[in-house]
C-alpha positions in Angstrom: -0.2 0.4 0.3 2.5 2.8 1.2 4.7 1.8 -2.4 1.5 2.3 -4.2 1.0 6.0 -2.7 4.4 7.1 -3.1 4.7 6.2 -6.4 1.4 7.9 -6.8 2.5 11.2 -5.6 5.3 10.9 -7.5 3.2 10.6 -10.6 1.0 13.5 -10.1 3.4 15.8 -9.2 5.6 14.9 -12.7 2.2 15.2 -14.2 2.0 18.7 -12.3 5.6 19.5 -13.3 5.4 18.9 -17.1 2.2 20.9 -17.4 3.8 23.4 -15.6 6.6 23.4 -18.9 4.3 22.8 -21.6 5.4 18.9 -21.9 9.0 20.0 -22.0 10.4 16.4 -21.0 14.0 18.1 -20.9 13.1 21.3 -18.9 11.0 19.4 -16.4 13.7 16.7 -15.7 16.1 19.9 -14.7 13.6 20.8 -12.7 13.2 17.6 -11.1 16.1 17.0 -10.1 16.7 13.8 -12.9 18.3 12.9 -15.7 16.0 13.1 -18.8 16.2 9.3 -19.2 15.1 8.6 -16.0 12.7 11.0 -16.5 11.3 8.8 -19.7 11.8 5.3 -17.6 9.3 6.3 -15.1 6.5 7.7 -17.8 7.2 4.7 -19.5 7.0 3.0 -15.9 3.3 4.8 -15.8 2.1 3.8 -18.9 3.0 -0.2 -17.9 1.3 0.3 -14.8 -1.8 1.8 -16.1 -2.3 -0.5 -18.9 
């Protein structure tokens, strides 16, 4: 349960940051303090979990 909550919070936060930067993944990754590739991997994981 706790892992699911953490995952959901992270996902929502990333979605908010992406919206704030106009879906610019490079800028979002910088703001989040992530490597761009890490952000892409997280987004892929979110898509797979929702399917």
